[in-house]
C-alpha positions as CSV (number, residue, x, y, z in Angstrom):
1,X,38.3,91.3,-30.2
2,X,40.6,94.0,-29.2
3,X,43.4,91.6,-28.8
4,X,42.8,90.1,-32.4
5,X,42.6,93.6,-33.8
6,X,46.2,94.1,-32.3
7,X,47.5,90.9,-33.8
8,X,46.2,91.8,-37.3
9,X,47.7,95.2,-37.4
10,X,51.3,93.7,-36.2
11,X,50.9,91.4,-39.1
12,X,50.2,93.8,-41.4
13,X,53.2,96.0,-40.4
14,X,55.8,92.8,-40.2
15,X,55.7,93.3,-44.0
16,X,56.9,96.8,-44.0
17,X,59.9,98.7,-42.5
18,X,59.3,101.0,-39.9
19,X,61.4,104.0,-39.4
20,X,61.9,105.7,-35.9
21,X,63.0,109.4,-36.1
22,X,65.4,110.2,-33.1
23,X,67.9,107.8,-31.0
24,X,66.9,109.3,-27.8
25,X,65.5,107.3,-25.0
26,X,61.9,107.4,-26.2
27,X,63.0,106.5,-29.9
28,X,65.2,103.6,-28.8
29,X,62.6,102.5,-26.8
30,X,60.1,102.1,-29.3
31,X,62.3,100.7,-31.9
32,X,63.0,97.7,-29.2
33,X,59.6,97.2,-28.6
34,X,58.9,96.9,-32.5
35,X,61.8,94.9,-32.9
36,X,60.5,92.5,-30.5
37,X,57.2,92.3,-32.5
38,X,59.4,91.0,-35.0
39,X,58.9,94.3,-37.2
40,X,61.8,95.6,-39.4
41,X,62.8,99.0,-37.8
42,X,65.5,101.6,-38.8
43,X,66.6,104.3,-36.4
44,X,67.3,107.7,-38.0
45,X,69.3,109.9,-35.6
46,X,70.7,113.3,-36.8
47,X,73.5,113.5,-34.5
48,X,76.6,111.5,-33.9
49,X,75.5,109.3,-31.3
50,X,72.4,107.7,-29.4
51,X,70.9,108.7,-26.3
52,X,69.4,112.2,-26.9
53,X,69.1,114.1,-23.6
54,X,70.6,111.4,-21.7
55,X,74.3,111.6,-21.9
56,X,77.4,110.5,-19.8
57,X,80.8,111.7,-20.3
58,X,83.2,109.5,-19.0
59,X,86.6,111.4,-18.6
60,X,90.4,110.1,-19.3
61,X,93.2,109.9,-16.9
62,X,96.2,112.0,-17.8
63,X,97.9,108.7,-19.6
64,X,94.7,108.5,-21.7
65,X,92.9,105.5,-20.4
66,X,89.5,105.9,-18.9
67,X,88.6,107.2,-15.6
68,X,86.0,106.1,-13.5
69,X,85.0,109.3,-13.2
70,X,82.0,110.7,-15.3
71,X,79.8,113.8,-15.6
72,X,75.9,113.4,-16.5
73,X,75.5,116.4,-19.5
74,X,71.8,115.5,-19.8
75,X,68.9,114.2,-18.0
76,X,70.2,112.1,-15.2
77,X,67.3,110.9,-13.6
78,X,64.5,108.7,-14.9
79,X,61.5,108.3,-12.6
80,X,59.9,104.7,-12.1
81,X,56.9,105.8,-13.7
82,X,58.4,105.8,-17.0
83,X,57.5,102.1,-17.4
84,X,58.8,101.3,-21.1
85,X,62.3,102.8,-20.5
86,X,62.7,100.5,-17.1
87,X,61.4,97.4,-19.1
88,X,63.9,97.9,-21.7
89,X,66.8,98.6,-19.2
90,X,65.5,95.4,-17.3
91,X,65.7,93.3,-20.7
92,X,69.2,94.8,-21.6
93,X,70.8,94.8,-18.1
94,X,73.8,93.0,-19.5
95,X,74.4,95.4,-22.3
96,X,73.8,98.7,-20.4
97,X,75.9,100.5,-18.1
98,X,73.3,102.5,-16.3
99,X,75.0,104.1,-13.0
100,X,72.8,104.5,-10.1
101,X,73.3,107.9,-8.3
102,X,72.1,106.2,-5.1
103,X,75.5,103.6,-5.1
104,X,77.9,105.6,-7.1
105,X,79.7,108.6,-5.5
106,X,77.8,111.7,-6.9
107,X,78.6,115.3,-6.7
108,X,76.1,117.7,-7.8
109,X,77.4,121.4,-9.1
């Protein structure tokens, strides 16, 4: 019965547009999961970038080219218990650049 109820709810929502407020990790995961269900989603973000508190700043070399050096200016580690996040990461592996601090040289200040 529970599965039938959720299918009914999703079929009703498919004809609507859903707004997700905030393009942080939670908002982007929510939007991604809704899109997988075939729901029309619009993400609304007040800032000029996505990612929320997760923010990697990549530095440039003196000649203006991108350096291999970057700094984490927000959340750096996301625990494995955040299953929705890691599910999205696994689905989007080829589209993401998510450095693993265990394999990338890391300095802590």
